[in-house]
C-alpha positions, 0 to 999 in steps of 0.5 A, spaced: 124 911 532 127 911 539 121 910 544 121 915 550 121 913 557 113 914 558 112 910 551 116 905 554 112 905 560 106 904 556 109 899 552 113 894 557 115 889 551 118 895 547 122 897 553 124 890 553 126 889 546 130 895 547 134 893 553 135 886 549 138 890 543 143 894 547 145 888 552 146 884 545 150 890 542 154 891 549 156 884 549 159 884 542 163 890 543 166 887 550 168 881 547 170 883 540 177 884 542 183 881 537 188 881 543 184 875 546 187 870 542 194 873 541 196 877 548 199 871 551 203 870 545 205 878 546 207 876 553 211 870 551 214 874 545 216 880 550 220 875 554 215 873 560 216 867 563 209 863 565 210 865 572 211 872 570 204 871 566 201 868 572 203 874 576 200 878 571 193 875 571 193 874 579 194 882 579 188 882 574 184 878 579 187 882 585 184 888 582 177 885 582 178 882 589 179 889 592 174 893 587 168 888 586 164 889 592 165 896 593 163 897 586 157 893 586 155 897 592 156 903 588 152 901 583 146 900 587 147 907 590 148 911 583 147 910 576 148 903 574 149 905 567 154 910 568 159 905 571 157 900 564 160 906 560 166 908 565 168 900 565 170 900 557 174 906 557 178 904 563 179 897 559 181 901 552 186 905 556 189 898 558 190 895 552 193 902 549 198 901 554 200 894 552 201 895 545 204 902 545 210 900 551 210 892 551 213 891 558 212 887 564 210 894 567 205 896 562 202 889 562 201 890 569 198 897 569 194 895 563 191 889 567 189 894 573 185 898 568 182 892 565 180 889 572 177 896 574 173 896 568 171 889 569 169 890 576 165 896 575 161 892 570 160 886 574 154 886 578 151 893 575 150 889 568 146 883 571 142 888 576 140 893 571 138 887 566 134 883 571 131 890 574 129 892 567 126 885 565 122 885 572 119 892 571 116 889 564 114 883 568 119 879 564 124 877 570 122 869 568 126 871 561 133 873 565 136 866 564 134 866 556 136 873 555 143 873 559 145 866 555 143 869 548 148 875 550 153 871 553 152 867 546 153 873 542 159 875 546 162 868 545 161 869 538 164 876 538 170 873 541 170 867 535 170 873 530 175 876 533 179 870 533 178 869 526 180 876 524 186 876 529 190 871 524 190 876 518 190 882 522 196 880 526 199 878 519 198 885 516 200 889 522 202 885 528 200 887 535 199 894 533 194 893 529 190 888 533 191 892 539 188 898 535 182 894 533 181 892 541 181 899 543 176 901 538 172 895 540 172 898 547 170 905 545 164 902 541 162 898 548 162 905 552 158 908 546 153 903 546 152 903 554 149 910 554 143 906 550 141 902 556 135 904 559 135 905 567 128 907 570 131 905 577 132 911 582 139 911 585 139 911 592 145 916 593 152 916 595 156 917 602 152 914 608 147 911 603 153 907 599 156 904 606 149 902 608 147 899 601 154 895 602 152 893 609 145 891 608 147 886 602 152 883 606 147 881 612 143 878 607 148 874 605 150 872 612 143 871 614 139 867 608 142 860 607 139 859 600 142 866 598 149 864 601 148 857 597 147 861 591 153 866 592 158 860 593 155 856 587 157 862 582 165 862 584 165 854 584 162 854 577 165 860 574 173 861 577 177 855 574 174 855 567 174 862 567 181 862 568 183 857 564 181 861 558 187 865 559 192 859 558 188 856 552 192 859 546 198 855 550 194 849 550 193 849 543 200 851 541 202 845 545 198 840 540 204 842 535 200 846 531 203 853 528 202 860 531 198 862 526 193 856 527 192 857 534 186 862 533 183 858 528 183 852 533 181 856 539 174 858 534 173 850 536 173 851 543 169 857 544 164 854 539 162 849 545 162 855 549 157 859 545 152 852 544 152 852 552 150 859 553 144 858 548 142 852 552 141 856 558 133 858 557 131 850 556 136 848 562 134 854 567 130 849 571 135 844 571 135 840 578 141 840 583 142 832 581 142 835 573 146 840 575 151 835 578 151 831 572 153 837 568 159 839 572 161 831 572 161 830 565 164 837 563 170 836 568 171 829 565 171 832 558 176 837 560 181 832 563 181 827 557 181 832 552 187 836 555 191 830 556 190 827 549 195 833 547 192 832 539 188 838 535 182 833 534 182 832 542 180 839 543 173 838 541 172 835 548 175 841 551 170 845 547 164 840 550 167 842 557 167 849 556 160 849 553 158 845 559 162 850 564 159 856 560 152 853 561 153 852 568 155 859 569 149 862 566 144 858 570 148 859 577 147 866 576 140 866 574 139 862 581 142 867 585 138 873 581 132 869 583 134 869 591 136 876 592 132 882 594 132 888 588 135 893 593 142 890 594 142 886 587 148 889 584 152 888 591 150 881 592 152 879 585 159 883 586 160 879 592 159 873 588 164 876 583 169 877 589 169 869 590 170 868 583 176 873 583 179 869 589 178 863 586 181 866 580 187 868 584 188 860 587 187 858 580 193 862 577 198 860 582 196 852 582 196 853 574 203 856 574 206 850 579 202 845 575 204 847 568 211 849 570 212 842 572 208 837 568 206 842 562 199 845 560 195 839 558 196 836 565 195 843 568 188 843 565 186 836 566 188 837 574 183 843 573 177 838 573 178 836 580 174 842 583 168 841 578 168 834 580 168 836 588 162 841 587 158 836 583 159 831 589 157 837 594 151 838 589 149 831 589 149 830 597 145 837 598 140 834 593 139 827 597 139 831 604 133 835 601 130 829 598 130 825 605 128 831 609 122 832 604 120 825 605 121 825 613 117 831 614 110 828 613 112 822 618 114 828 623 107 831 622 104 824 624 108 823 630 106 825 637 109 831 640 
């Protein structure tokens, strides 16, 4: 039985359960894409070089850069649920292009559509979920709920990887492409079930005012600014590496049909990281720095080893980075104001997309010169630097707290 909006207001827990169920189903549909483990192989088999593939990934990120913040402001001005419906439809169109007319131009247009679809959902989803939980008095469950959603999304990716091999063997790229398009259409249908009790603020001038207000909050509030910067610092690099993971796996010497199975190992680690988000939500800055350090070292050692067994270390690294991603998002949501939530979340997404662009270029240089293992290992360096910054900030905060009582006792 479906509860009416009035019944949900009378029973907030029921509304929260509906939100969670819809979120989990949406996360599964969004990530149940059989093309994921093989589209880098599709590009390679079509004759694209690593540089051409990197240029496609860069175009994907550039689309996000251009649309991320405007779409977030739009989500604050209109229905966030509407954007969550439109996004998967654009992605479905892009995937269809890839398999119907495989060529560099079709891949490029497909990435533009995919980037636009992702930009519409980025910011809108987090804002809708947080506001609906807050309305039900359950805002403190945000990290746990989003962690579970990400875990379900990764489980969907793993399921798709497990199915990609036999489906590909049966019907080639056409079959995995058709399955991916159907998954996107199902995601759009599921998104119509998201509850949304917030009244849109309007369009036109209100849209631009929302954008200006959100950016002003980021400029003037130091805690918001720090949380905004942490999201791309944690998310950008490893979020780019997953595009090249099939190539890293293949470089260990396994057969092409084995690649999806070994990718399952890597994403199993990321799934565990997501599920740990609730218990780890109150991790302090020093603990956060330690998490990033351990994950970075595991990534470097696992990638340089160049063996299938060493991919377990890469899996541990992805688990740590996934956990850090969820925690960074939760920190940001706690610090921003409800009215511009989607806007500022999209500002963080913009930083991530810019980081992606830089990573794609750097990865292409490193992989072309030294190979995929070395490129993955070098990608650990930004995380070590971020860990140093967090540890330094923690020491500064502790020193300031210790000095404050003495300063109050000192003569004026």
